[in-house]
LUMSEVO-869901 format. One record per residue (C-alpha): residue number from 1; residue in three letters; y, x, z. Coordinates in pm, whole numbers. Layout:
BEGIN
TORDO  num  residu      py      px      pz
TORDO  NUM     Ala       Y       X       Z
...
***
This chain:
BEGIN
TORDO  num  residu      py      px      pz
TORDO    1     Met   -1125     276    2318
TORDO    2     Asp    -957      17    2444
TORDO    3     Ser    -792    -260    2269
TORDO    4     Glu    -405    -108    2357
TORDO    5     Ser    -510     225    2187
TORDO    6     Leu    -645     120    1935
TORDO    7     Gln    -325    -133    1833
TORDO    8     Arg    -120     230    1946
TORDO    9     Ser    -372     426    1713
TORDO   10     Leu    -380     164    1392
TORDO   11     Arg      -6     201    1436
TORDO   12     Gln      55     525    1362
TORDO   13     Glu    -179     527    1069
TORDO   14     Ile      29     273     926
TORDO   15     Leu     281     473     978
TORDO   16     Phe     192     788     854
TORDO   17     Ala      57     609     505
TORDO   18     Arg     399     517     480
TORDO   19     Arg     546     826     417
TORDO   20     Arg     286     915     245
TORDO   21     Ile     321     652      12
TORDO   22     Tyr     731     651       1
TORDO   23     Glu     728    1043     -60
TORDO   24     Val     606     961    -450
TORDO   25     Gly     719     554    -470
TORDO   26     Glu    1005     375    -421
TORDO   27     Ala     999      82    -191
TORDO   28     Thr    1021    -238    -321
TORDO   29     Pro    1234    -539    -225
TORDO   30     Leu    1180    -812     -37
TORDO   31     His    1373   -1154     -35
TORDO   32     Ser    1393   -1443     138
TORDO   33     Ile    1351   -1779      -1
TORDO   34     Ile    1420   -2077     137
TORDO   35     Leu    1315   -2417      41
TORDO   36     Gln    1419   -2792     118
TORDO   37     Glu    1103   -2986     121
TORDO   38     Pro     944   -2852     352
TORDO   39     Glu    1186   -2694     530
TORDO   40     Leu    1051   -2354     491
TORDO   41     Glu    1121   -1974     456
TORDO   42     Ile     904   -1739     235
TORDO   43     Phe     943   -1388     190
TORDO   44     Val     850   -1272    -150
TORDO   45     Lys     771    -869    -196
TORDO   46     Arg     836    -762    -556
TORDO   47     Glu     596    -555    -678
TORDO   48     Asp     627    -655   -1050
TORDO   49     Leu     957    -427    -979
TORDO   50     Ser     671    -123    -920
TORDO   51     Pro     612     185   -1178
TORDO   52     Ile     275     -53   -1234
TORDO   53     His     363    -441   -1159
TORDO   54     Ala     157    -428    -845
TORDO   55     Tyr      76    -333    -479
TORDO   56     Lys    -289    -196    -545
TORDO   57     Trp    -136     141    -615
TORDO   58     Arg     -45     213    -254
TORDO   59     Gly    -389     158    -105
TORDO   60     Ala    -550     368    -364
TORDO   61     Tyr    -282     677    -343
TORDO   62     Asn    -301     660      26
TORDO   63     Arg    -659     732      -9
TORDO   64     Met    -634     961    -236
TORDO   65     Ala    -393    1191     -54
TORDO   66     Leu    -669    1169     227
TORDO   67     Leu    -897    1326       9
TORDO   68     Ser   -1066    1689     128
TORDO   69     Ser   -1070    1952    -132
TORDO   70     Glu   -1412    1950    -170
TORDO   71     Glu   -1381    1590    -245
TORDO   72     Leu   -1099    1655    -522
TORDO   73     Ala   -1306    1914    -637
TORDO   74     Ile   -1619    1628    -703
TORDO   75     Gly   -1352    1410    -867
TORDO   76     Val   -1291    1057    -798
TORDO   77     Val   -1417     762   -1034
TORDO   78     Thr   -1299     391   -1018
TORDO   79     Ala   -1472      86   -1169
TORDO   80     Ser   -1147    -119   -1232
TORDO   81     Ala    -954    -118   -1524
TORDO   82     Gly    -652    -290   -1384
TORDO   83     Asn    -404    -261   -1150
TORDO   84     His    -639     -54    -891
TORDO   85     Ala    -755     203   -1174
TORDO   86     Gln    -374     277   -1261
TORDO   87     Gly    -364     330    -909
TORDO   88     Val    -567     593    -896
***
């Protein structure tokens, strides 16, 4: 697969993941902060407004949504006691 095909494929997968994720969760706002010194604009994604106050549920949910029925029957174990576990 050439570089251009790979980029198209990855972009498509990102769009599919976005669709899956936002079927169950809401987008969090993106705010811009302008600093005077140094003159700089910073963008801040407000993940503190998401259900578990973190972004990690998105990746966990997306992966879980891709599991086959056989994989779901076996089950899922997470070794996290934090945000990732809450996402799973």
